ROMAR-762931 format. One record per residue (C-alpha): x, y, z; residue number from 1. Coordinates in steps of 0.25 Angstrom, whole numbers, plus 5000, padded with zeros to 4 digits. Each point is the difference from the previous one (the first is absolute). Example, Ala and Ser with C-alpha at 12.3 -4.5 7.8 and 13.67 -1.06 7.14 Angstrom:
2
+------+-------+------+-----+
! east ! north !   up ! seq !
+------+-------+------+-----+
! 5049 !  4982 ! 5031 !   1 !
! 5006 !  5014 ! 4998 !   2 !
+------+-------+------+-----+
END
This chain:
494
+------+-------+------+-----+
! east ! north !   up ! seq !
+------+-------+------+-----+
! 4596 !  5407 ! 4308 !   1 !
! 4991 !  4988 ! 5000 !   2 !
! 4996 !  4994 ! 5014 !   3 !
! 5000 !  4985 ! 5001 !   4 !
! 4991 !  4992 ! 5009 !   5 !
! 5002 !  4986 ! 5006 !   6 !
! 4987 !  4993 ! 5003 !   7 !
! 4997 !  4991 ! 5012 !   8 !
! 4986 !  4992 ! 5000 !   9 !
! 4995 !  4989 ! 5009 !  10 !
! 4995 !  4988 ! 4993 !  11 !
! 4985 !  4999 ! 4999 !  12 !
! 4998 !  4988 ! 4990 !  13 !
! 5007 !  4996 ! 4988 !  14 !
! 4991 !  5007 ! 4990 !  15 !
! 4998 !  5013 ! 5007 !  16 !
! 5015 !  5001 ! 5004 !  17 !
! 5005 !  4997 ! 4986 !  18 !
! 4990 !  5010 ! 4994 !  19 !
! 5006 !  5011 ! 5009 !  20 !
! 5014 !  4996 ! 4998 !  21 !
! 4997 !  5002 ! 4985 !  22 !
! 4994 !  5013 ! 5002 !  23 !
! 5012 !  5005 ! 5008 !  24 !
! 5009 !  4995 ! 4989 !  25 !
! 4992 !  5008 ! 4990 !  26 !
! 5004 !  5013 ! 5007 !  27 !
! 5013 !  5006 ! 4995 !  28 !
! 5003 !  5005 ! 5014 !  29 !
! 5001 !  4987 ! 5006 !  30 !
! 5013 !  4994 ! 5002 !  31 !
! 4999 !  4987 ! 5009 !  32 !
! 4987 !  4992 ! 5004 !  33 !
! 5000 !  4992 ! 5012 !  34 !
! 4989 !  4990 ! 5005 !  35 !
! 5000 !  4997 ! 5015 !  36 !
! 4993 !  4987 ! 5004 !  37 !
! 5000 !  4991 ! 5012 !  38 !
! 5003 !  4988 ! 4991 !  39 !
! 5007 !  4998 ! 4987 !  40 !
! 4991 !  5004 ! 4988 !  41 !
! 5001 !  4999 ! 4985 !  42 !
! 5000 !  5014 ! 4993 !  43 !
! 5007 !  5006 ! 4988 !  44 !
! 5008 !  5013 ! 4998 !  45 !
! 5002 !  5002 ! 5015 !  46 !
! 5009 !  4997 ! 5011 !  47 !
! 4994 !  4992 ! 5012 !  48 !
! 5003 !  5002 ! 5014 !  49 !
! 4994 !  4990 ! 5011 !  50 !
! 4996 !  5007 ! 5013 !  51 !
! 4993 !  4996 ! 5013 !  52 !
! 4992 !  5012 ! 5002 !  53 !
! 4997 !  5011 ! 4990 !  54 !
! 5000 !  5011 ! 5010 !  55 !
! 5011 !  4996 ! 5009 !  56 !
! 5012 !  5009 ! 5003 !  57 !
! 5010 !  4989 ! 4993 !  58 !
! 4991 !  5001 ! 4987 !  59 !
! 5001 !  5015 ! 4999 !  60 !
! 5015 !  4999 ! 5003 !  61 !
! 5002 !  4990 ! 4989 !  62 !
! 4992 !  5009 ! 4991 !  63 !
! 5009 !  5011 ! 5004 !  64 !
! 5013 !  4992 ! 4996 !  65 !
! 4994 !  4997 ! 4986 !  66 !
! 4996 !  5014 ! 4996 !  67 !
! 5009 !  5005 ! 4989 !  68 !
! 4991 !  5011 ! 4994 !  69 !
! 4996 !  5013 ! 5004 !  70 !
! 4986 !  4995 ! 5005 !  71 !
! 4994 !  4988 ! 5006 !  72 !
! 4986 !  4997 ! 4996 !  73 !
! 4995 !  4990 ! 5011 !  74 !
! 4987 !  4993 ! 5000 !  75 !
! 4999 !  4990 ! 5011 !  76 !
! 4986 !  4997 ! 5002 !  77 !
! 4995 !  4987 ! 4996 !  78 !
! 4988 !  5004 ! 4991 !  79 !
! 5001 !  5001 ! 4985 !  80 !
! 5003 !  5013 ! 4994 !  81 !
! 5002 !  5006 ! 4986 !  82 !
! 5007 !  5013 ! 4996 !  83 !
! 4991 !  5011 ! 4994 !  84 !
! 5005 !  5008 ! 4988 !  85 !
! 5013 !  5006 ! 5002 !  86 !
! 4999 !  4997 ! 5015 !  87 !
! 5015 !  4999 ! 5003 !  88 !
! 5004 !  5012 ! 4991 !  89 !
! 4990 !  5008 ! 5008 !  90 !
! 5005 !  4996 ! 5014 !  91 !
! 5014 !  5003 ! 4996 !  92 !
! 4996 !  5013 ! 4994 !  93 !
! 4993 !  5005 ! 5012 !  94 !
! 5012 !  4995 ! 5009 !  95 !
! 5009 !  5008 ! 4992 !  96 !
! 4992 !  5012 ! 5000 !  97 !
! 4998 !  5000 ! 5015 !  98 !
! 5013 !  4992 ! 5005 !  99 !
! 4991 !  4992 ! 5008 ! 100 !
! 5006 !  4988 ! 5007 ! 101 !
! 4988 !  4992 ! 4998 ! 102 !
! 4989 !  5001 ! 4990 ! 103 !
! 4986 !  4993 ! 4999 ! 104 !
! 4987 !  5001 ! 4992 ! 105 !
! 4986 !  4997 ! 5000 ! 106 !
! 4995 !  4988 ! 4994 ! 107 !
! 4988 !  4992 ! 4994 ! 108 !
! 4994 !  4989 ! 5008 ! 109 !
! 4994 !  4987 ! 4995 ! 110 !
! 4991 !  4995 ! 5011 ! 111 !
! 4990 !  4989 ! 4998 ! 112 !
! 5001 !  5002 ! 4985 ! 113 !
! 4997 !  5015 ! 5000 ! 114 !
! 5011 !  5010 ! 4996 ! 115 !
! 5000 !  5013 ! 5008 ! 116 !
! 5009 !  5012 ! 5003 ! 117 !
! 5007 !  4999 ! 5014 ! 118 !
! 5006 !  5014 ! 5003 ! 119 !
! 5010 !  5002 ! 5011 ! 120 !
! 5003 !  5011 ! 5010 ! 121 !
! 5012 !  5009 ! 5001 ! 122 !
! 5011 !  4995 ! 5010 ! 123 !
! 5004 !  5010 ! 5011 ! 124 !
! 5008 !  4999 ! 5013 ! 125 !
! 4989 !  4994 ! 5008 ! 126 !
! 4997 !  4989 ! 4990 ! 127 !
! 5007 !  4991 ! 5009 ! 128 !
! 4990 !  4988 ! 5000 ! 129 !
! 5007 !  4988 ! 4995 ! 130 !
! 4988 !  4996 ! 4991 ! 131 !
! 5000 !  5013 ! 4992 ! 132 !
! 4996 !  4997 ! 4986 ! 133 !
! 5010 !  5003 ! 4989 ! 134 !
! 4994 !  4992 ! 4990 ! 135 !
! 5007 !  4988 ! 4994 ! 136 !
! 5013 !  5007 ! 4995 ! 137 !
! 5010 !  5009 ! 5007 ! 138 !
! 5011 !  5006 ! 4992 ! 139 !
! 5013 !  5003 ! 5009 ! 140 !
! 5012 !  5008 ! 4997 ! 141 !
! 5012 !  4990 ! 5001 ! 142 !
! 5006 !  5009 ! 5011 ! 143 !
! 4989 !  4996 ! 5009 ! 144 !
! 5003 !  4985 ! 4999 ! 145 !
! 5015 !  5003 ! 5001 ! 146 !
! 4997 !  5008 ! 5013 ! 147 !
! 4991 !  4989 ! 5005 ! 148 !
! 5011 !  4989 ! 4999 ! 149 !
! 5007 !  5007 ! 5012 ! 150 !
! 4988 !  5002 ! 5009 ! 151 !
! 5002 !  4995 ! 5014 ! 152 !
! 4987 !  4991 ! 5000 ! 153 !
! 5000 !  4986 ! 5004 ! 154 !
! 4996 !  4989 ! 4990 ! 155 !
! 4985 !  5003 ! 5000 ! 156 !
! 4991 !  4990 ! 4994 ! 157 !
! 4989 !  5009 ! 4996 ! 158 !
! 5004 !  5015 ! 5002 ! 159 !
! 5010 !  5001 ! 4989 ! 160 !
! 4991 !  5007 ! 4990 ! 161 !
! 4995 !  5009 ! 5011 ! 162 !
! 5014 !  5004 ! 5005 ! 163 !
! 5004 !  5003 ! 4985 ! 164 !
! 4988 !  5009 ! 4998 ! 165 !
! 5003 !  5008 ! 5013 ! 166 !
! 5015 !  5001 ! 4996 ! 167 !
! 4995 !  5006 ! 4987 ! 168 !
! 4992 !  5010 ! 5007 ! 169 !
! 5012 !  5005 ! 5008 ! 170 !
! 5007 !  5003 ! 4987 ! 171 !
! 4989 !  5008 ! 4994 ! 172 !
! 4985 !  5001 ! 4997 ! 173 !
! 4993 !  4988 ! 4994 ! 174 !
! 4993 !  5004 ! 4988 ! 175 !
! 4986 !  4995 ! 4996 ! 176 !
! 4997 !  5000 ! 4985 ! 177 !
! 4984 !  5002 ! 4999 ! 178 !
! 5000 !  4992 ! 4987 ! 179 !
! 4995 !  4985 ! 4998 ! 180 !
! 5013 !  4994 ! 4995 ! 181 !
! 4997 !  4985 ! 5004 ! 182 !
! 4989 !  4990 ! 5001 ! 183 !
! 5000 !  4990 ! 5012 ! 184 !
! 4991 !  4988 ! 5003 ! 185 !
! 4995 !  5002 ! 5014 ! 186 !
! 4998 !  4987 ! 5007 ! 187 !
! 4995 !  5005 ! 5013 ! 188 !
! 4986 !  5003 ! 4998 ! 189 !
! 4996 !  5002 ! 5015 ! 190 !
! 4992 !  5013 ! 5005 ! 191 !
! 5009 !  5011 ! 5006 ! 192 !
! 4993 !  4997 ! 5013 ! 193 !
! 5007 !  4986 ! 5000 ! 194 !
! 5014 !  5004 ! 4995 ! 195 !
! 5002 !  5011 ! 5010 ! 196 !
! 5002 !  4990 ! 5011 ! 197 !
! 5010 !  4991 ! 4994 ! 198 !
! 5011 !  5006 ! 5007 ! 199 !
! 4995 !  4997 ! 5014 ! 200 !
! 4998 !  4985 ! 4997 ! 201 !
! 5009 !  4991 ! 5008 ! 202 !
! 5006 !  4994 ! 4988 ! 203 !
! 5005 !  5014 ! 4996 ! 204 !
! 5008 !  5002 ! 5014 ! 205 !
! 5014 !  4997 ! 4995 ! 206 !
! 4998 !  5009 ! 4988 ! 207 !
! 4995 !  5012 ! 5008 ! 208 !
! 5012 !  4999 ! 5010 ! 209 !
! 5009 !  5001 ! 4988 ! 210 !
! 4992 !  5012 ! 4994 ! 211 !
! 5001 !  5007 ! 5014 ! 212 !
! 5015 !  4998 ! 5001 ! 213 !
! 5002 !  5006 ! 4986 ! 214 !
! 4990 !  5012 ! 5003 ! 215 !
! 5007 !  5003 ! 5013 ! 216 !
! 5014 !  5000 ! 4994 ! 217 !
! 4994 !  5010 ! 4989 ! 218 !
! 4994 !  5009 ! 5011 ! 219 !
! 5014 !  5000 ! 5007 ! 220 !
! 5007 !  5004 ! 4987 ! 221 !
! 4990 !  5012 ! 4997 ! 222 !
! 5000 !  5005 ! 5014 ! 223 !
! 4986 !  4996 ! 5004 ! 224 !
! 5002 !  4989 ! 5010 ! 225 !
! 4994 !  5001 ! 5014 ! 226 !
! 5006 !  4993 ! 5011 ! 227 !
! 4994 !  4994 ! 5013 ! 228 !
! 4996 !  5002 ! 5011 ! 229 !
! 4988 !  5009 ! 4995 ! 230 !
! 4995 !  5011 ! 5010 ! 231 !
! 4989 !  4996 ! 5010 ! 232 !
! 4988 !  5009 ! 5002 ! 233 !
! 4995 !  5007 ! 5012 ! 234 !
! 4985 !  5000 ! 5002 ! 235 !
! 4999 !  5013 ! 5007 ! 236 !
! 4987 !  5006 ! 4995 ! 237 !
! 4987 !  4998 ! 5007 ! 238 !
! 4987 !  4995 ! 4993 ! 239 !
! 4986 !  4997 ! 5004 ! 240 !
! 5001 !  4987 ! 4993 ! 241 !
! 5011 !  4990 ! 4999 ! 242 !
! 4996 !  4995 ! 4986 ! 243 !
! 4992 !  5004 ! 4988 ! 244 !
! 4997 !  4990 ! 4989 ! 245 !
! 5000 !  5008 ! 4987 ! 246 !
! 4991 !  4994 ! 4988 ! 247 !
! 4999 !  5008 ! 4987 ! 248 !
! 4989 !  4995 ! 4992 ! 249 !
! 4993 !  5002 ! 4987 ! 250 !
! 4989 !  4990 ! 4995 ! 251 !
! 5003 !  4988 ! 5008 ! 252 !
! 4986 !  4996 ! 5004 ! 253 !
! 5003 !  4985 ! 4999 ! 254 !
! 5012 !  5001 ! 5010 ! 255 !
! 5000 !  5012 ! 5009 ! 256 !
! 4991 !  4994 ! 5011 ! 257 !
! 5010 !  4988 ! 5002 ! 258 !
! 5011 !  5010 ! 5001 ! 259 !
! 4992 !  5009 ! 5010 ! 260 !
! 4996 !  4987 ! 5009 ! 261 !
! 5015 !  4996 ! 5000 ! 262 !
! 5003 !  5013 ! 5007 ! 263 !
! 4989 !  5000 ! 5009 ! 264 !
! 5003 !  4987 ! 5006 ! 265 !
! 5014 !  5003 ! 5004 ! 266 !
! 5003 !  4998 ! 5015 ! 267 !
! 5010 !  5010 ! 5005 ! 268 !
! 5005 !  5006 ! 5013 ! 269 !
! 4999 !  5014 ! 4994 ! 270 !
! 4990 !  5009 ! 4994 ! 271 !
! 4999 !  4999 ! 4984 ! 272 !
! 4990 !  5006 ! 4990 ! 273 !
! 4997 !  4997 ! 4985 ! 274 !
! 5001 !  5012 ! 4990 ! 275 !
! 4994 !  4996 ! 4986 ! 276 !
! 5002 !  5010 ! 4989 ! 277 !
! 4989 !  4999 ! 4990 ! 278 !
! 5005 !  5005 ! 4986 ! 279 !
! 4987 !  5002 ! 4995 ! 280 !
! 4995 !  4986 ! 4998 ! 281 !
! 4988 !  4998 ! 4991 ! 282 !
! 4997 !  4985 ! 5002 ! 283 !
! 4993 !  5000 ! 5014 ! 284 !
! 5013 !  5000 ! 5008 ! 285 !
! 4996 !  5013 ! 5006 ! 286 !
! 4988 !  4994 ! 5006 ! 287 !
! 5007 !  4989 ! 5007 ! 288 !
! 5010 !  5011 ! 5006 ! 289 !
! 4988 !  5009 ! 5005 ! 290 !
! 4994 !  4988 ! 5007 ! 291 !
! 5013 !  4997 ! 5008 ! 292 !
! 5002 !  5015 ! 5002 ! 293 !
! 4986 !  5002 ! 5006 ! 294 !
! 5004 !  4989 ! 5010 ! 295 !
! 5012 !  5008 ! 5004 ! 296 !
! 5009 !  4989 ! 4995 ! 297 !
! 5008 !  5008 ! 4990 ! 298 !
! 5003 !  5014 ! 4995 ! 299 !
! 4995 !  5001 ! 4986 ! 300 !
! 5008 !  5011 ! 4992 ! 301 !
! 4996 !  5005 ! 4986 ! 302 !
! 5011 !  5009 ! 4995 ! 303 !
! 4996 !  5014 ! 4995 ! 304 !
! 5010 !  4998 ! 4989 ! 305 !
! 4997 !  4992 ! 4987 ! 306 !
! 5014 !  4998 ! 4996 ! 307 !
! 5005 !  4990 ! 5010 ! 308 !
! 5006 !  4987 ! 4998 ! 309 !
! 5002 !  4989 ! 5010 ! 310 !
! 5012 !  5008 ! 5006 ! 311 !
! 4992 !  5013 ! 5001 ! 312 !
! 4989 !  4993 ! 5007 ! 313 !
! 5011 !  4995 ! 5010 ! 314 !
! 5004 !  5014 ! 5003 ! 315 !
! 4985 !  5003 ! 5003 ! 316 !
! 5000 !  4989 ! 5010 ! 317 !
! 5014 !  5003 ! 5007 ! 318 !
! 4998 !  5015 ! 5001 ! 319 !
! 4986 !  4998 ! 5006 ! 320 !
! 5000 !  5005 ! 5015 ! 321 !
! 4995 !  4986 ! 5005 ! 322 !
! 5012 !  4992 ! 4993 ! 323 !
! 5007 !  4992 ! 5010 ! 324 !
! 5015 !  4999 ! 5004 ! 325 !
! 5002 !  4989 ! 4990 ! 326 !
! 4993 !  4999 ! 4986 ! 327 !
! 4998 !  4986 ! 4995 ! 328 !
! 4996 !  4996 ! 4986 ! 329 !
! 4989 !  4992 ! 4995 ! 330 !
! 4995 !  4999 ! 4986 ! 331 !
! 4985 !  5000 ! 4997 ! 332 !
! 5000 !  4986 ! 4994 ! 333 !
! 5010 !  4994 ! 5010 ! 334 !
! 4998 !  4996 ! 5015 ! 335 !
! 5008 !  4997 ! 5013 ! 336 !
! 5003 !  4986 ! 5002 ! 337 !
! 4994 !  4999 ! 5014 ! 338 !
! 4997 !  5009 ! 5012 ! 339 !
! 5014 !  5002 ! 5005 ! 340 !
! 5006 !  5007 ! 4988 ! 341 !
! 5000 !  5014 ! 5006 ! 342 !
! 5006 !  4996 ! 5013 ! 343 !
! 5011 !  4992 ! 4993 ! 344 !
! 5004 !  5012 ! 4992 ! 345 !
! 5000 !  5010 ! 5011 ! 346 !
! 5008 !  4991 ! 5009 ! 347 !
! 5010 !  5000 ! 4989 ! 348 !
! 5001 !  5015 ! 4999 ! 349 !
! 5004 !  5001 ! 5015 ! 350 !
! 5009 !  4987 ! 5000 ! 351 !
! 5009 !  5006 ! 4989 ! 352 !
! 4997 !  5015 ! 5001 ! 353 !
! 4998 !  5001 ! 4985 ! 354 !
! 4993 !  5010 ! 4991 ! 355 !
! 4993 !  4990 ! 4991 ! 356 !
! 4995 !  4985 ! 5002 ! 357 !
! 4998 !  4991 ! 4988 ! 358 !
! 4993 !  4986 ! 5002 ! 359 !
! 4998 !  4988 ! 4991 ! 360 !
! 4987 !  4996 ! 4993 ! 361 !
! 4994 !  4988 ! 4994 ! 362 !
! 4995 !  5000 ! 4986 ! 363 !
! 4985 !  4995 ! 4998 ! 364 !
! 4990 !  5000 ! 4990 ! 365 !
! 4987 !  5008 ! 5001 ! 366 !
! 4994 !  4989 ! 5010 ! 367 !
! 5013 !  5001 ! 5009 ! 368 !
! 5005 !  4987 ! 4996 ! 369 !
! 5015 !  5000 ! 4999 ! 370 !
! 5006 !  5000 ! 4986 ! 371 !
! 5015 !  4999 ! 4995 ! 372 !
! 5010 !  5005 ! 5004 ! 373 !
! 4993 !  5000 ! 5014 ! 374 !
! 5007 !  5008 ! 5010 ! 375 !
! 5008 !  5012 ! 4996 ! 376 !
! 5010 !  5004 ! 5011 ! 377 !
! 5010 !  5008 ! 4992 ! 378 !
! 5012 !  4993 ! 5007 ! 379 !
! 5009 !  5007 ! 4991 ! 380 !
! 5000 !  5011 ! 5010 ! 381 !
! 5011 !  4999 ! 5010 ! 382 !
! 5002 !  5009 ! 5012 ! 383 !
! 5014 !  5003 ! 4995 ! 384 !
! 4997 !  5002 ! 4985 ! 385 !
! 4985 !  5002 ! 4998 ! 386 !
! 5000 !  5015 ! 4997 ! 387 !
! 5011 !  4997 ! 4989 ! 388 !
! 4993 !  4988 ! 4994 ! 389 !
! 4987 !  5008 ! 5001 ! 390 !
! 5005 !  5008 ! 4988 ! 391 !
! 5001 !  4987 ! 4991 ! 392 !
! 4986 !  4994 ! 5003 ! 393 !
! 4986 !  5005 ! 4996 ! 394 !
! 4993 !  4999 ! 5013 ! 395 !
! 5002 !  4998 ! 5015 ! 396 !
! 4988 !  4993 ! 5005 ! 397 !
! 4987 !  5002 ! 5008 ! 398 !
! 4994 !  5004 ! 5009 ! 399 !
! 5008 !  5013 ! 5001 ! 400 !
! 4999 !  5008 ! 5013 ! 401 !
! 5006 !  5014 ! 5003 ! 402 !
! 5004 !  5009 ! 5011 ! 403 !
! 4990 !  5011 ! 4997 ! 404 !
! 5009 !  5012 ! 5003 ! 405 !
! 5011 !  4995 ! 4990 ! 406 !
! 4989 !  4996 ! 4990 ! 407 !
! 4994 !  5014 ! 5000 ! 408 !
! 5014 !  5006 ! 4999 ! 409 !
! 5003 !  4992 ! 4987 ! 410 !
! 4985 !  5000 ! 4994 ! 411 !
! 4995 !  4990 ! 4991 ! 412 !
! 5001 !  5002 ! 4985 ! 413 !
! 4987 !  5002 ! 4994 ! 414 !
! 5000 !  4989 ! 4990 ! 415 !
! 4992 !  4986 ! 5000 ! 416 !
! 5012 !  4991 ! 4997 ! 417 !
! 5013 !  5000 ! 5007 ! 418 !
! 4997 !  5009 ! 5011 ! 419 !
! 5003 !  4990 ! 5011 ! 420 !
! 5013 !  4996 ! 4993 ! 421 !
! 5004 !  5015 ! 5000 ! 422 !
! 4997 !  5001 ! 5015 ! 423 !
! 5008 !  4988 ! 5003 ! 424 !
! 5012 !  5005 ! 4992 ! 425 !
! 5000 !  5014 ! 5007 ! 426 !
! 4999 !  4994 ! 5014 ! 427 !
! 5010 !  4989 ! 4998 ! 428 !
! 5010 !  5011 ! 4995 ! 429 !
! 5000 !  5007 ! 5014 ! 430 !
! 4993 !  4991 ! 5010 ! 431 !
! 4999 !  4986 ! 5006 ! 432 !
! 4989 !  4991 ! 4994 ! 433 !
! 4995 !  4988 ! 5008 ! 434 !
! 4996 !  4987 ! 4993 ! 435 !
! 4990 !  4989 ! 5004 ! 436 !
! 5001 !  4987 ! 4993 ! 437 !
! 4987 !  4994 ! 5004 ! 438 !
! 4988 !  5002 ! 4991 ! 439 !
! 4991 !  5011 ! 5006 ! 440 !
! 4992 !  5003 ! 4987 ! 441 !
! 4992 !  4993 ! 4990 ! 442 !
! 5003 !  5006 ! 4986 ! 443 !
! 4988 !  4997 ! 4990 ! 444 !
! 5004 !  4998 ! 4985 ! 445 !
! 4988 !  5002 ! 4991 ! 446 !
! 4996 !  5007 ! 4988 ! 447 !
! 4999 !  5014 ! 5006 ! 448 !
! 5014 !  5001 ! 5006 ! 449 !
! 5008 !  5011 ! 4994 ! 450 !
! 5011 !  4991 ! 4995 ! 451 !
! 4992 !  4987 ! 4997 ! 452 !
! 5002 !  5000 ! 4985 ! 453 !
! 5007 !  5012 ! 4994 ! 454 !
! 5003 !  5003 ! 4985 ! 455 !
! 5014 !  5004 ! 4996 ! 456 !
! 4997 !  5015 ! 5000 ! 457 !
! 4995 !  5000 ! 5014 ! 458 !
! 5011 !  4991 ! 5005 ! 459 !
! 5010 !  5010 ! 4994 ! 460 !
! 4993 !  5012 ! 5007 ! 461 !
! 5001 !  4993 ! 5014 ! 462 !
! 5014 !  4995 ! 4998 ! 463 !
! 5005 !  5014 ! 4995 ! 464 !
! 4993 !  5007 ! 5012 ! 465 !
! 5007 !  4990 ! 5010 ! 466 !
! 5014 !  5002 ! 4992 ! 467 !
! 4998 !  5015 ! 5003 ! 468 !
! 4997 !  4998 ! 5014 ! 469 !
! 5013 !  4992 ! 5001 ! 470 !
! 5007 !  5011 ! 4993 ! 471 !
! 4996 !  5010 ! 5010 ! 472 !
! 5003 !  4992 ! 5012 ! 473 !
! 5014 !  4996 ! 4994 ! 474 !
! 5004 !  5014 ! 4997 ! 475 !
! 4995 !  5004 ! 5014 ! 476 !
! 5009 !  4990 ! 5006 ! 477 !
! 5012 !  5004 ! 4992 ! 478 !
! 4999 !  5014 ! 5004 ! 479 !
! 4998 !  4997 ! 5015 ! 480 !
! 5013 !  4991 ! 4999 ! 481 !
! 5008 !  5011 ! 4993 ! 482 !
! 4996 !  5010 ! 5012 ! 483 !
! 5004 !  4991 ! 5011 ! 484 !
! 5010 !  4988 ! 5003 ! 485 !
! 4996 !  4989 ! 4991 ! 486 !
! 5000 !  4990 ! 5011 ! 487 !
! 4989 !  5008 ! 5008 ! 488 !
! 4991 !  5004 ! 4988 ! 489 !
! 4987 !  4996 ! 5007 ! 490 !
! 5002 !  5010 ! 5012 ! 491 !
! 4997 !  5013 ! 4993 ! 492 !
! 4986 !  5005 ! 5002 ! 493 !
! 4992 !  5011 ! 4993 ! 494 !
+------+-------+------+-----+
END
């Protein structure tokens, strides 16, 4: 039996859109072709549908009503795309082999006149971020769209495509075809370090609230939802120091002194120390650390192991006998905004009896001059739903501080990217997290940042790791919810 496909594409421009319509029409599997646009356009061999927003819930429901074939091929990005050889046939073939509710494929990317491959990553249960890259085309089984027609969502302006994808994931595994089946013209040529902060901009607030609503409903449907209030922490253990600032470092001779000074000037009502874990620096960083260590102003640790990432260095610090009751993060190229940071953080621990405190930070250039987007305060975190929304976003903020006994219990993953996010998820699943929305931290953006400008391969590695972290936490929450009353899932302890 020959399977048929109805195609839906967002209007790009007349030339590119007509070319794609013609390519669809040349495929023997294609039955209907619809062009979605925000104004009336003049194209041949297709039906036109005027919509207000391509990603809205009403648009997706309208598509669902129009689908008459076995599959719906949906391309709702506004960039020009072209089909590769046998692209639709291959997607349908894999969908038939796997019975996948949704299938997607790698693509070629035309960027600033250069054609390059853009491989994607496999989807997994923890791939909950709403900016997961599926490429320019998604092939859905018609049943997915029919099921979506009856979903109990409000008329979302931006969250329709996200809700449809999550609906598909509840019907089976989404399948990635690791073949380059399309070409897309990429119009966003910014570096990865700029793009990653789009979701926290004020202009994105309405969209983010919709995405949170959709993700929360999905978590409820799969049995992973946590409900407030979240358990408070009792600070029962005694420590010689109230706070230890932990700085892992490797080859930061240009910035480490600024970081150290920002700690030493802190004014507090309690004792604190500074523990710096030097992961075999070769650029003069060790000399600066020895200078301060000789003056008794910091503890300079050099690990015995040579296989440690940032997370492994953190473990060296938090398990050191001199580590304080609260371990506070500072990256080696950043600094605290003023002398009150540690006091504000500790006050928040006792005010809310929380296991972790997360502050806000100001983005700066190397010279500490503010740069866009300015203050990052992660206001998408709310006391009643933050631990659930944490599974959707890619980070929780800085500076981060932890009640040391709980941090020792969890341990920090021995990686150099995403270790902070992994801790945030693990703690948010069981304990209360306190938030501070005033800037406490200056985050330098410069060429040596680990995520300043990543190529596709490196971004894929980072995204895949965070998706794995989300999957681990998601499964843990589902299992805990199965063992106890779903309305009291957060009360279980190890």
